[in-house]
PDB file of N, CA, C and O in Angstrom:
ATOM      1  N   MET A   1      -9.995  16.700   7.495  1.00  0.00           N
ATOM      2  CA  MET A   1      -8.644  16.203   7.340  1.00  0.00           C
ATOM      3  C   MET A   1      -8.513  15.524   5.981  1.00  0.00           C
ATOM      4  O   MET A   1      -9.317  14.656   5.640  1.00  0.00           O
ATOM      5  N   HIS A   2      -7.527  15.907   5.222  1.00  0.00           N
ATOM      6  CA  HIS A   2      -7.306  15.339   3.905  1.00  0.00           C
ATOM      7  C   HIS A   2      -6.158  14.348   3.944  1.00  0.00           C
ATOM      8  O   HIS A   2      -5.188  14.533   4.679  1.00  0.00           O
ATOM      9  N   ALA A   3      -6.275  13.291   3.147  1.00  0.00           N
ATOM     10  CA  ALA A   3      -5.177  12.329   3.033  1.00  0.00           C
ATOM     11  C   ALA A   3      -4.056  12.989   2.242  1.00  0.00           C
ATOM     12  O   ALA A   3      -4.315  13.774   1.329  1.00  0.00           O
ATOM     13  N   PRO A   4      -2.812  12.675   2.587  1.00  0.00           N
ATOM     14  CA  PRO A   4      -1.686  13.270   1.873  1.00  0.00           C
ATOM     15  C   PRO A   4      -1.641  12.809   0.423  1.00  0.00           C
ATOM     16  O   PRO A   4      -2.118  11.722   0.097  1.00  0.00           O
ATOM     17  N   GLN A   5      -1.070  13.634  -0.444  1.00  0.00           N
ATOM     18  CA  GLN A   5      -0.861  13.240  -1.827  1.00  0.00           C
ATOM     19  C   GLN A   5       0.168  12.123  -1.859  1.00  0.00           C
ATOM     20  O   GLN A   5       0.849  11.873  -0.864  1.00  0.00           O
ATOM     21  N   THR A   6       0.283  11.456  -2.988  1.00  0.00           N
ATOM     22  CA  THR A   6       1.228  10.363  -3.125  1.00  0.00           C
ATOM     23  C   THR A   6       2.629  10.837  -2.758  1.00  0.00           C
ATOM     24  O   THR A   6       3.168  11.727  -3.416  1.00  0.00           O
ATOM     25  N   PRO A   7       3.227  10.257  -1.719  1.00  0.00           N
ATOM     26  CA  PRO A   7       4.548  10.694  -1.261  1.00  0.00           C
ATOM     27  C   PRO A   7       5.676  10.057  -2.065  1.00  0.00           C
ATOM     28  O   PRO A   7       5.461   9.173  -2.894  1.00  0.00           O
ATOM     29  N   GLN A   8       6.874  10.535  -1.791  1.00  0.00           N
ATOM     30  CA  GLN A   8       8.055   9.903  -2.369  1.00  0.00           C
ATOM     31  C   GLN A   8       8.211   8.538  -1.717  1.00  0.00           C
ATOM     32  O   GLN A   8       8.017   8.402  -0.510  1.00  0.00           O
ATOM     33  N   THR A   9       8.556   7.539  -2.495  1.00  0.00           N
ATOM     34  CA  THR A   9       8.751   6.198  -1.949  1.00  0.00           C
ATOM     35  C   THR A   9      10.105   5.678  -2.375  1.00  0.00           C
ATOM     36  O   THR A   9      10.666   6.216  -3.330  1.00  0.00           O
ATOM     37  N   PRO A  10      10.664   4.679  -1.742  1.00  0.00           N
ATOM     38  CA  PRO A  10      10.012   3.794  -0.789  1.00  0.00           C
ATOM     39  C   PRO A  10       9.733   4.477   0.548  1.00  0.00           C
ATOM     40  O   PRO A  10      10.437   5.398   0.962  1.00  0.00           O
ATOM     41  N   LEU A  11       8.686   3.996   1.201  1.00  0.00           N
ATOM     42  CA  LEU A  11       8.227   4.563   2.447  1.00  0.00           C
ATOM     43  C   LEU A  11       8.056   3.424   3.459  1.00  0.00           C
ATOM     44  O   LEU A  11       7.304   2.481   3.212  1.00  0.00           O
ATOM     45  N   THR A  12       8.748   3.510   4.587  1.00  0.00           N
ATOM     46  CA  THR A  12       8.626   2.487   5.625  1.00  0.00           C
ATOM     47  C   THR A  12       7.429   2.826   6.509  1.00  0.00           C
ATOM     48  O   THR A  12       7.333   3.925   7.055  1.00  0.00           O
ATOM     49  N   LEU A  13       6.524   1.866   6.637  1.00  0.00           N
ATOM     50  CA  LEU A  13       5.299   2.057   7.412  1.00  0.00           C
ATOM     51  C   LEU A  13       5.307   1.167   8.640  1.00  0.00           C
ATOM     52  O   LEU A  13       5.940   0.111   8.657  1.00  0.00           O
ATOM     53  N   GLY A  14       4.589   1.611   9.670  1.00  0.00           N
ATOM     54  CA  GLY A  14       4.444   0.837  10.899  1.00  0.00           C
ATOM     55  C   GLY A  14       3.047   0.268  11.019  1.00  0.00           C
ATOM     56  O   GLY A  14       2.306   0.193  10.039  1.00  0.00           O
ATOM     57  N   SER A  15       2.695  -0.132  12.229  1.00  0.00           N
ATOM     58  CA  SER A  15       1.419  -0.810  12.452  1.00  0.00           C
ATOM     59  C   SER A  15       0.200   0.101  12.385  1.00  0.00           C
ATOM     60  O   SER A  15      -0.919  -0.390  12.238  1.00  0.00           O
ATOM     61  N   ILE A  16       0.387   1.422  12.491  1.00  0.00           N
ATOM     62  CA  ILE A  16      -0.737   2.353  12.395  1.00  0.00           C
ATOM     63  C   ILE A  16      -0.944   2.702  10.915  1.00  0.00           C
ATOM     64  O   ILE A  16      -0.066   3.307  10.300  1.00  0.00           O
ATOM     65  N   PRO A  17      -2.100   2.328  10.334  1.00  0.00           N
ATOM     66  CA  PRO A  17      -2.336   2.587   8.908  1.00  0.00           C
ATOM     67  C   PRO A  17      -2.292   4.084   8.575  1.00  0.00           C
ATOM     68  O   PRO A  17      -2.787   4.920   9.331  1.00  0.00           O
ATOM     69  N   GLN A  18      -1.695   4.394   7.436  1.00  0.00           N
ATOM     70  CA  GLN A  18      -1.583   5.770   6.946  1.00  0.00           C
ATOM     71  C   GLN A  18      -2.514   5.948   5.750  1.00  0.00           C
ATOM     72  O   GLN A  18      -2.587   5.060   4.901  1.00  0.00           O
ATOM     73  N   PRO A  19      -3.238   7.088   5.657  1.00  0.00           N
ATOM     74  CA  PRO A  19      -4.135   7.305   4.524  1.00  0.00           C
ATOM     75  C   PRO A  19      -3.395   7.885   3.320  1.00  0.00           C
ATOM     76  O   PRO A  19      -2.539   8.760   3.455  1.00  0.00           O
ATOM     77  N   PHE A  20      -3.749   7.372   2.135  1.00  0.00           N
ATOM     78  CA  PHE A  20      -3.200   7.885   0.885  1.00  0.00           C
ATOM     79  C   PHE A  20      -4.342   8.042  -0.110  1.00  0.00           C
ATOM     80  O   PHE A  20      -5.072   7.087  -0.373  1.00  0.00           O
ATOM     81  N   ARG A  21      -4.501   9.236  -0.663  1.00  0.00           N
ATOM     82  CA  ARG A  21      -5.504   9.477  -1.702  1.00  0.00           C
ATOM     83  C   ARG A  21      -4.851   9.089  -3.020  1.00  0.00           C
ATOM     84  O   ARG A  21      -3.906   9.736  -3.473  1.00  0.00           O
ATOM     85  N   LEU A  22      -5.368   8.020  -3.635  1.00  0.00           N
ATOM     86  CA  LEU A  22      -4.724   7.462  -4.817  1.00  0.00           C
ATOM     87  C   LEU A  22      -5.673   7.400  -6.006  1.00  0.00           C
ATOM     88  O   LEU A  22      -6.878   7.220  -5.831  1.00  0.00           O
ATOM     89  N   PRO A  23      -5.140   7.547  -7.205  1.00  0.00           N
ATOM     90  CA  PRO A  23      -5.964   7.456  -8.410  1.00  0.00           C
ATOM     91  C   PRO A  23      -6.246   5.998  -8.777  1.00  0.00           C
ATOM     92  O   PRO A  23      -5.589   5.087  -8.272  1.00  0.00           O
ATOM     93  N   ARG A  24      -7.206   5.787  -9.639  1.00  0.00           N
ATOM     94  CA  ARG A  24      -7.475   4.457 -10.172  1.00  0.00           C
ATOM     95  C   ARG A  24      -6.249   3.989 -10.947  1.00  0.00           C
ATOM     96  O   ARG A  24      -5.653   4.766 -11.694  1.00  0.00           O
ATOM     97  N   GLY A  25      -5.868   2.727 -10.776  1.00  0.00           N
ATOM     98  CA  GLY A  25      -4.751   2.166 -11.511  1.00  0.00           C
ATOM     99  C   GLY A  25      -3.386   2.376 -10.872  1.00  0.00           C
ATOM    100  O   GLY A  25      -2.366   2.020 -11.464  1.00  0.00           O
ATOM    101  N   GLN A  26      -3.351   2.952  -9.670  1.00  0.00           N
ATOM    102  CA  GLN A  26      -2.071   3.164  -8.980  1.00  0.00           C
ATOM    103  C   GLN A  26      -1.521   1.822  -8.502  1.00  0.00           C
ATOM    104  O   GLN A  26      -2.249   1.035  -7.898  1.00  0.00           O
ATOM    105  N   VAL A  27      -0.250   1.559  -8.765  1.00  0.00           N
ATOM    106  CA  VAL A  27       0.394   0.327  -8.314  1.00  0.00           C
ATOM    107  C   VAL A  27       1.012   0.560  -6.936  1.00  0.00           C
ATOM    108  O   VAL A  27       1.787   1.497  -6.744  1.00  0.00           O
ATOM    109  N   LEU A  28       0.662  -0.299  -5.987  1.00  0.00           N
ATOM    110  CA  LEU A  28       1.281  -0.289  -4.655  1.00  0.00           C
ATOM    111  C   LEU A  28       2.084  -1.573  -4.558  1.00  0.00           C
ATOM    112  O   LEU A  28       1.529  -2.665  -4.683  1.00  0.00           O
ATOM    113  N   ALA A  29       3.372  -1.455  -4.340  1.00  0.00           N
ATOM    114  CA  ALA A  29       4.236  -2.618  -4.249  1.00  0.00           C
ATOM    115  C   ALA A  29       4.841  -2.719  -2.853  1.00  0.00           C
ATOM    116  O   ALA A  29       5.262  -1.719  -2.272  1.00  0.00           O
ATOM    117  N   CYS A  30       4.877  -3.937  -2.326  1.00  0.00           N
ATOM    118  CA  CYS A  30       5.538  -4.203  -1.054  1.00  0.00           C
ATOM    119  C   CYS A  30       6.953  -4.667  -1.382  1.00  0.00           C
ATOM    120  O   CYS A  30       7.143  -5.711  -2.006  1.00  0.00           O
ATOM    121  N   ILE A  31       7.941  -3.887  -0.960  1.00  0.00           N
ATOM    122  CA  ILE A  31       9.322  -4.247  -1.273  1.00  0.00           C
ATOM    123  C   ILE A  31      10.102  -4.667  -0.027  1.00  0.00           C
ATOM    124  O   ILE A  31      11.323  -4.821  -0.071  1.00  0.00           O
ATOM    125  N   GLY A  32       9.390  -4.848   1.075  1.00  0.00           N
ATOM    126  CA  GLY A  32      10.016  -5.320   2.303  1.00  0.00           C
ATOM    127  C   GLY A  32       8.966  -5.548   3.366  1.00  0.00           C
ATOM    128  O   GLY A  32       8.047  -4.741   3.508  1.00  0.00           O
ATOM    129  N   GLY A  33       9.081  -6.615   4.106  1.00  0.00           N
ATOM    130  CA  GLY A  33       8.125  -6.884   5.174  1.00  0.00           C
ATOM    131  C   GLY A  33       6.776  -7.309   4.628  1.00  0.00           C
ATOM    132  O   GLY A  33       6.697  -8.102   3.689  1.00  0.00           O
ATOM    133  N   CYS A  34       5.716  -6.778   5.219  1.00  0.00           N
ATOM    134  CA  CYS A  34       4.345  -7.130   4.863  1.00  0.00           C
ATOM    135  C   CYS A  34       3.484  -5.871   4.985  1.00  0.00           C
ATOM    136  O   CYS A  34       3.670  -5.081   5.910  1.00  0.00           O
ATOM    137  N   LEU A  35       2.545  -5.683   4.058  1.00  0.00           N
ATOM    138  CA  LEU A  35       1.650  -4.528   4.097  1.00  0.00           C
ATOM    139  C   LEU A  35       0.200  -4.979   4.087  1.00  0.00           C
ATOM    140  O   LEU A  35      -0.140  -6.010   3.507  1.00  0.00           O
ATOM    141  N   TRP A  36      -0.651  -4.194   4.738  1.00  0.00           N
ATOM    142  CA  TRP A  36      -2.093  -4.411   4.764  1.00  0.00           C
ATOM    143  C   TRP A  36      -2.744  -3.178   4.163  1.00  0.00           C
ATOM    144  O   TRP A  36      -2.412  -2.056   4.546  1.00  0.00           O
ATOM    145  N   ILE A  37      -3.668  -3.369   3.226  1.00  0.00           N
ATOM    146  CA  ILE A  37      -4.332  -2.264   2.531  1.00  0.00           C
ATOM    147  C   ILE A  37      -5.833  -2.432   2.684  1.00  0.00           C
ATOM    148  O   ILE A  37      -6.364  -3.526   2.494  1.00  0.00           O
ATOM    149  N   THR A  38      -6.517  -1.348   3.026  1.00  0.00           N
ATOM    150  CA  THR A  38      -7.970  -1.372   3.079  1.00  0.00           C
ATOM    151  C   THR A  38      -8.513  -0.028   2.614  1.00  0.00           C
ATOM    152  O   THR A  38      -7.811   0.983   2.641  1.00  0.00           O
ATOM    153  N   SER A  39      -9.771  -0.031   2.189  1.00  0.00           N
ATOM    154  CA  SER A  39     -10.425   1.184   1.708  1.00  0.00           C
ATOM    155  C   SER A  39     -11.914   0.916   1.553  1.00  0.00           C
ATOM    156  O   SER A  39     -12.328  -0.226   1.353  1.00  0.00           O
ATOM    157  N   ASP A  40     -12.712   1.964   1.645  1.00  0.00           N
ATOM    158  CA  ASP A  40     -14.134   1.826   1.338  1.00  0.00           C
ATOM    159  C   ASP A  40     -14.312   1.397  -0.115  1.00  0.00           C
ATOM    160  O   ASP A  40     -15.326   0.791  -0.463  1.00  0.00           O
ATOM    161  N   ALA A  41     -13.333   1.708  -0.966  1.00  0.00           N
ATOM    162  CA  ALA A  41     -13.387   1.336  -2.381  1.00  0.00           C
ATOM    163  C   ALA A  41     -13.354  -0.183  -2.559  1.00  0.00           C
ATOM    164  O   ALA A  41     -13.758  -0.693  -3.604  1.00  0.00           O
ATOM    165  N   LEU A  42     -12.879  -0.900  -1.555  1.00  0.00           N
ATOM    166  CA  LEU A  42     -12.795  -2.360  -1.629  1.00  0.00           C
ATOM    167  C   LEU A  42     -13.998  -3.047  -0.994  1.00  0.00           C
ATOM    168  O   LEU A  42     -14.129  -4.268  -1.088  1.00  0.00           O
ATOM    169  N   ALA A  43     -14.877  -2.285  -0.349  1.00  0.00           N
ATOM    170  CA  ALA A  43     -16.055  -2.857   0.309  1.00  0.00           C
ATOM    171  C   ALA A  43     -16.922  -3.573  -0.720  1.00  0.00           C
ATOM    172  O   ALA A  43     -17.142  -3.072  -1.823  1.00  0.00           O
ATOM    173  N   GLY A  44     -17.398  -4.724  -0.351  1.00  0.00           N
ATOM    174  CA  GLY A  44     -18.252  -5.490  -1.244  1.00  0.00           C
ATOM    175  C   GLY A  44     -17.489  -6.412  -2.185  1.00  0.00           C
ATOM    176  O   GLY A  44     -18.086  -7.290  -2.807  1.00  0.00           O
ATOM    177  N   LEU A  45     -16.178  -6.224  -2.296  1.00  0.00           N
ATOM    178  CA  LEU A  45     -15.379  -7.132  -3.112  1.00  0.00           C
ATOM    179  C   LEU A  45     -15.078  -8.390  -2.313  1.00  0.00           C
ATOM    180  O   LEU A  45     -15.147  -8.377  -1.084  1.00  0.00           O
ATOM    181  N   ARG A  46     -14.750  -9.460  -2.991  1.00  0.00           N
ATOM    182  CA  ARG A  46     -14.438 -10.715  -2.310  1.00  0.00           C
ATOM    183  C   ARG A  46     -13.306 -10.520  -1.306  1.00  0.00           C
ATOM    184  O   ARG A  46     -13.363 -11.033  -0.188  1.00  0.00           O
ATOM    185  N   ASP A  47     -12.287  -9.782  -1.706  1.00  0.00           N
ATOM    186  CA  ASP A  47     -11.165  -9.480  -0.816  1.00  0.00           C
ATOM    187  C   ASP A  47     -11.224  -8.005  -0.446  1.00  0.00           C
ATOM    188  O   ASP A  47     -10.648  -7.165  -1.138  1.00  0.00           O
ATOM    189  N   SER A  48     -11.922  -7.687   0.650  1.00  0.00           N
ATOM    190  CA  SER A  48     -12.083  -6.287   1.032  1.00  0.00           C
ATOM    191  C   SER A  48     -10.841  -5.723   1.709  1.00  0.00           C
ATOM    192  O   SER A  48     -10.697  -4.506   1.830  1.00  0.00           O
ATOM    193  N   ASP A  49      -9.949  -6.595   2.150  1.00  0.00           N
ATOM    194  CA  ASP A  49      -8.647  -6.197   2.681  1.00  0.00           C
ATOM    195  C   ASP A  49      -7.596  -6.912   1.839  1.00  0.00           C
ATOM    196  O   ASP A  49      -7.800  -8.050   1.417  1.00  0.00           O
ATOM    197  N   VAL A  50      -6.481  -6.247   1.597  1.00  0.00           N
ATOM    198  CA  VAL A  50      -5.411  -6.831   0.802  1.00  0.00           C
ATOM    199  C   VAL A  50      -4.164  -6.920   1.670  1.00  0.00           C
ATOM    200  O   VAL A  50      -3.790  -5.948   2.325  1.00  0.00           O
ATOM    201  N   VAL A  51      -3.527  -8.073   1.676  1.00  0.00           N
ATOM    202  CA  VAL A  51      -2.262  -8.261   2.385  1.00  0.00           C
ATOM    203  C   VAL A  51      -1.201  -8.580   1.337  1.00  0.00           C
ATOM    204  O   VAL A  51      -1.347  -9.510   0.544  1.00  0.00           O
ATOM    205  N   LEU A  52      -0.131  -7.789   1.352  1.00  0.00           N
ATOM    206  CA  LEU A  52       0.967  -7.996   0.410  1.00  0.00           C
ATOM    207  C   LEU A  52       2.215  -8.438   1.149  1.00  0.00           C
ATOM    208  O   LEU A  52       2.601  -7.826   2.145  1.00  0.00           O
ATOM    209  N   GLU A  53       2.836  -9.479   0.675  1.00  0.00           N
ATOM    210  CA  GLU A  53       4.140  -9.908   1.168  1.00  0.00           C
ATOM    211  C   GLU A  53       5.189  -9.250   0.283  1.00  0.00           C
ATOM    212  O   GLU A  53       4.868  -8.744  -0.792  1.00  0.00           O
ATOM    213  N   SER A  54       6.423  -9.254   0.725  1.00  0.00           N
ATOM    214  CA  SER A  54       7.509  -8.655  -0.038  1.00  0.00           C
ATOM    215  C   SER A  54       7.546  -9.221  -1.458  1.00  0.00           C
ATOM    216  O   SER A  54       7.527 -10.437  -1.650  1.00  0.00           O
ATOM    217  N   GLY A  55       7.601  -8.324  -2.453  1.00  0.00           N
ATOM    218  CA  GLY A  55       7.636  -8.726  -3.850  1.00  0.00           C
ATOM    219  C   GLY A  55       6.280  -8.743  -4.527  1.00  0.00           C
ATOM    220  O   GLY A  55       6.206  -8.921  -5.743  1.00  0.00           O
ATOM    221  N   GLU A  56       5.193  -8.561  -3.765  1.00  0.00           N
ATOM    222  CA  GLU A  56       3.848  -8.564  -4.335  1.00  0.00           C
ATOM    223  C   GLU A  56       3.363  -7.132  -4.548  1.00  0.00           C
ATOM    224  O   GLU A  56       3.869  -6.194  -3.932  1.00  0.00           O
ATOM    225  N   SER A  57       2.372  -6.979  -5.434  1.00  0.00           N
ATOM    226  CA  SER A  57       1.826  -5.650  -5.698  1.00  0.00           C
ATOM    227  C   SER A  57       0.308  -5.709  -5.832  1.00  0.00           C
ATOM    228  O   SER A  57      -0.286  -6.780  -5.963  1.00  0.00           O
ATOM    229  N   PHE A  58      -0.295  -4.533  -5.796  1.00  0.00           N
ATOM    230  CA  PHE A  58      -1.747  -4.374  -5.872  1.00  0.00           C
ATOM    231  C   PHE A  58      -2.031  -3.134  -6.704  1.00  0.00           C
ATOM    232  O   PHE A  58      -1.333  -2.127  -6.581  1.00  0.00           O
ATOM    233  N   VAL A  59      -3.063  -3.203  -7.560  1.00  0.00           N
ATOM    234  CA  VAL A  59      -3.461  -2.063  -8.383  1.00  0.00           C
ATOM    235  C   VAL A  59      -4.817  -1.570  -7.886  1.00  0.00           C
ATOM    236  O   VAL A  59      -5.765  -2.348  -7.785  1.00  0.00           O
ATOM    237  N   THR A  60      -4.908  -0.279  -7.577  1.00  0.00           N
ATOM    238  CA  THR A  60      -6.153   0.279  -7.045  1.00  0.00           C
ATOM    239  C   THR A  60      -7.264   0.203  -8.098  1.00  0.00           C
ATOM    240  O   THR A  60      -7.062   0.604  -9.244  1.00  0.00           O
ATOM    241  N   PRO A  61      -8.446  -0.315  -7.707  1.00  0.00           N
ATOM    242  CA  PRO A  61      -9.543  -0.461  -8.667  1.00  0.00           C
ATOM    243  C   PRO A  61     -10.274   0.850  -8.968  1.00  0.00           C
ATOM    244  O   PRO A  61     -10.955   0.952  -9.988  1.00  0.00           O
ATOM    245  N   GLN A  62     -10.142   1.848  -8.098  1.00  0.00           N
ATOM    246  CA  GLN A  62     -10.777   3.147  -8.327  1.00  0.00           C
ATOM    247  C   GLN A  62     -10.083   4.210  -7.488  1.00  0.00           C
ATOM    248  O   GLN A  62      -9.370   3.896  -6.535  1.00  0.00           O
ATOM    249  N   ALA A  63     -10.298   5.466  -7.850  1.00  0.00           N
ATOM    250  CA  ALA A  63      -9.731   6.574  -7.084  1.00  0.00           C
ATOM    251  C   ALA A  63     -10.422   6.615  -5.720  1.00  0.00           C
ATOM    252  O   ALA A  63     -11.650   6.611  -5.640  1.00  0.00           O
ATOM    253  N   ALA A  64      -9.632   6.655  -4.661  1.00  0.00           N
ATOM    254  CA  ALA A  64     -10.186   6.662  -3.305  1.00  0.00           C
ATOM    255  C   ALA A  64      -9.051   6.861  -2.309  1.00  0.00           C
ATOM    256  O   ALA A  64      -7.877   6.928  -2.675  1.00  0.00           O
ATOM    257  N   THR A  65      -9.437   6.952  -1.038  1.00  0.00           N
ATOM    258  CA  THR A  65      -8.446   6.965   0.029  1.00  0.00           C
ATOM    259  C   THR A  65      -8.204   5.528   0.462  1.00  0.00           C
ATOM    260  O   THR A  65      -9.136   4.806   0.818  1.00  0.00           O
ATOM    261  N   TYR A  66      -6.950   5.127   0.425  1.00  0.00           N
ATOM    262  CA  TYR A  66      -6.544   3.787   0.833  1.00  0.00           C
ATOM    263  C   TYR A  66      -5.708   3.910   2.100  1.00  0.00           C
ATOM    264  O   TYR A  66      -4.856   4.792   2.208  1.00  0.00           O
ATOM    265  N   PHE A  67      -5.955   3.025   3.049  1.00  0.00           N
ATOM    266  CA  PHE A  67      -5.199   3.005   4.297  1.00  0.00           C
ATOM    267  C   PHE A  67      -4.206   1.855   4.215  1.00  0.00           C
ATOM    268  O   PHE A  67      -4.580   0.710   3.962  1.00  0.00           O
ATOM    269  N   VAL A  68      -2.929   2.179   4.432  1.00  0.00           N
ATOM    270  CA  VAL A  68      -1.865   1.182   4.297  1.00  0.00           C
ATOM    271  C   VAL A  68      -1.073   1.135   5.593  1.00  0.00           C
ATOM    272  O   VAL A  68      -0.617   2.166   6.089  1.00  0.00           O
ATOM    273  N   GLY A  69      -0.912  -0.050   6.132  1.00  0.00           N
ATOM    274  CA  GLY A  69      -0.145  -0.243   7.347  1.00  0.00           C
ATOM    275  C   GLY A  69       0.624  -1.551   7.272  1.00  0.00           C
ATOM    276  O   GLY A  69       0.541  -2.273   6.278  1.00  0.00           O
ATOM    277  N   ALA A  70       1.362  -1.848   8.307  1.00  0.00           N
ATOM    278  CA  ALA A  70       2.173  -3.065   8.368  1.00  0.00           C
ATOM    279  C   ALA A  70       1.695  -3.916   9.543  1.00  0.00           C
ATOM    280  O   ALA A  70       2.006  -3.603  10.692  1.00  0.00           O
ATOM    281  N   PRO A  71       0.950  -4.982   9.277  1.00  0.00           N
ATOM    282  CA  PRO A  71       0.387  -5.783  10.370  1.00  0.00           C
ATOM    283  C   PRO A  71       1.426  -6.456  11.255  1.00  0.00           C
ATOM    284  O   PRO A  71       1.127  -6.826  12.390  1.00  0.00           O
ATOM    285  N   ARG A  72       2.632  -6.615  10.750  1.00  0.00           N
ATOM    286  CA  ARG A  72       3.690  -7.254  11.553  1.00  0.00           C
ATOM    287  C   ARG A  72       4.683  -6.226  12.077  1.00  0.00           C
ATOM    288  O   ARG A  72       5.776  -6.576  12.521  1.00  0.00           O
ATOM    289  N   GLY A  73       4.290  -4.942  12.022  1.00  0.00           N
ATOM    290  CA  GLY A  73       5.115  -3.893  12.603  1.00  0.00           C
ATOM    291  C   GLY A  73       5.981  -3.111  11.649  1.00  0.00           C
ATOM    292  O   GLY A  73       6.367  -1.984  11.958  1.00  0.00           O
ATOM    293  N   CYS A  74       6.302  -3.679  10.485  1.00  0.00           N
ATOM    294  CA  CYS A  74       7.154  -2.961   9.537  1.00  0.00           C
ATOM    295  C   CYS A  74       6.929  -3.473   8.122  1.00  0.00           C
ATOM    296  O   CYS A  74       6.943  -4.678   7.868  1.00  0.00           O
ATOM    297  N   GLY A  75       6.721  -2.534   7.208  1.00  0.00           N
ATOM    298  CA  GLY A  75       6.570  -2.869   5.800  1.00  0.00           C
ATOM    299  C   GLY A  75       7.065  -1.707   4.970  1.00  0.00           C
ATOM    300  O   GLY A  75       7.014  -0.559   5.413  1.00  0.00           O
ATOM    301  N   VAL A  76       7.542  -1.987   3.775  1.00  0.00           N
ATOM    302  CA  VAL A  76       8.072  -0.941   2.900  1.00  0.00           C
ATOM    303  C   VAL A  76       7.208  -0.864   1.658  1.00  0.00           C
ATOM    304  O   VAL A  76       7.078  -1.837   0.916  1.00  0.00           O
ATOM    305  N   LEU A  77       6.609   0.319   1.433  1.00  0.00           N
ATOM    306  CA  LEU A  77       5.700   0.580   0.332  1.00  0.00           C
ATOM    307  C   LEU A  77       6.420   1.341  -0.766  1.00  0.00           C
ATOM    308  O   LEU A  77       7.196   2.256  -0.493  1.00  0.00           O
ATOM    309  N   ASP A  78       6.158   0.957  -2.016  1.00  0.00           N
ATOM    310  CA  ASP A  78       6.709   1.665  -3.163  1.00  0.00           C
ATOM    311  C   ASP A  78       5.593   1.854  -4.179  1.00  0.00           C
ATOM    312  O   ASP A  78       4.840   0.921  -4.460  1.00  0.00           O
ATOM    313  N   PHE A  79       5.484   3.058  -4.730  1.00  0.00           N
ATOM    314  CA  PHE A  79       4.501   3.344  -5.770  1.00  0.00           C
ATOM    315  C   PHE A  79       5.097   3.203  -7.161  1.00  0.00           C
ATOM    316  O   PHE A  79       4.398   3.421  -8.151  1.00  0.00           O
ATOM    317  N   SER A  80       6.358   2.847  -7.261  1.00  0.00           N
ATOM    318  CA  SER A  80       7.036   2.757  -8.543  1.00  0.00           C
ATOM    319  C   SER A  80       7.172   1.304  -8.966  1.00  0.00           C
ATOM    320  O   SER A  80       7.960   0.575  -8.364  1.00  0.00           O
ATOM    321  N   PRO A  81       6.435   0.851  -9.983  1.00  0.00           N
ATOM    322  CA  PRO A  81       6.521  -0.549 -10.383  1.00  0.00           C
ATOM    323  C   PRO A  81       7.905  -0.938 -10.879  1.00  0.00           C
ATOM    324  O   PRO A  81       8.238  -2.123 -10.874  1.00  0.00           O
ATOM    325  N   ALA A  82       8.724   0.019 -11.308  1.00  0.00           N
ATOM    326  CA  ALA A  82      10.069  -0.286 -11.778  1.00  0.00           C
ATOM    327  C   ALA A  82      10.959  -0.799 -10.649  1.00  0.00           C
ATOM    328  O   ALA A  82      11.962  -1.465 -10.905  1.00  0.00           O
ATOM    329  N   LEU A  83      10.598  -0.491  -9.395  1.00  0.00           N
ATOM    330  CA  LEU A  83      11.430  -0.885  -8.263  1.00  0.00           C
ATOM    331  C   LEU A  83      10.911  -2.116  -7.541  1.00  0.00           C
ATOM    332  O   LEU A  83      11.426  -2.450  -6.474  1.00  0.00           O
ATOM    333  N   GLN A  84       9.913  -2.804  -8.081  1.00  0.00           N
ATOM    334  CA  GLN A  84       9.286  -3.914  -7.395  1.00  0.00           C
ATOM    335  C   GLN A  84      10.241  -5.018  -6.993  1.00  0.00           C
ATOM    336  O   GLN A  84      10.020  -5.674  -5.975  1.00  0.00           O
ATOM    337  N   ARG A  85      11.288  -5.243  -7.752  1.00  0.00           N
ATOM    338  CA  ARG A  85      12.188  -6.342  -7.454  1.00  0.00           C
ATOM    339  C   ARG A  85      13.250  -5.982  -6.420  1.00  0.00           C
ATOM    340  O   ARG A  85      14.013  -6.850  -5.996  1.00  0.00           O
ATOM    341  N   THR A  86      13.310  -4.744  -6.018  1.00  0.00           N
ATOM    342  CA  THR A  86      14.290  -4.308  -5.027  1.00  0.00           C
ATOM    343  C   THR A  86      13.832  -4.728  -3.646  1.00  0.00           C
ATOM    344  O   THR A  86      12.702  -4.428  -3.261  1.00  0.00           O
ATOM    345  N   GLU A  87      14.663  -5.404  -2.898  1.00  0.00           N
ATOM    346  CA  GLU A  87      14.335  -5.817  -1.533  1.00  0.00           C
ATOM    347  C   GLU A  87      14.852  -4.767  -0.562  1.00  0.00           C
ATOM    348  O   GLU A  87      16.005  -4.347  -0.656  1.00  0.00           O
ATOM    349  N   THR A  88      14.020  -4.348   0.355  1.00  0.00           N
ATOM    350  CA  THR A  88      14.407  -3.396   1.382  1.00  0.00           C
ATOM    351  C   THR A  88      14.070  -4.004   2.734  1.00  0.00           C
ATOM    352  O   THR A  88      12.972  -4.531   2.915  1.00  0.00           O
ATOM    353  N   THR A  89      14.979  -3.941   3.672  1.00  0.00           N
ATOM    354  CA  THR A  89      14.716  -4.492   4.992  1.00  0.00           C
ATOM    355  C   THR A  89      14.243  -3.409   5.943  1.00  0.00           C
ATOM    356  O   THR A  89      14.542  -2.228   5.769  1.00  0.00           O
ATOM    357  N   CYS A  90      13.509  -3.831   6.935  1.00  0.00           N
ATOM    358  CA  CYS A  90      12.987  -2.901   7.932  1.00  0.00           C
ATOM    359  C   CYS A  90      13.992  -2.716   9.043  1.00  0.00           C
ATOM    360  O   CYS A  90      13.739  -1.966   9.986  1.00  0.00           O
TER     361      CYS A  90
END
């Protein structure tokens, strides 16, 4: 099973994490709700899981599959840093 390529965003996610195969340096922005990000690429780092609140972003440290979900049931993910300031409700 392969992770999907980078989809069109914004993308509303639920509590079940979705896999995304992302390149090094990809910006993931939370533009609504809360997002949780994890990956084997983060293992061994001080923060092996990343939690983003609305308006926060994360840059992938290496190419890998990242799992992104919404720990509170709903979060809006955007891969476009130009849209980071846009608020989207769930």
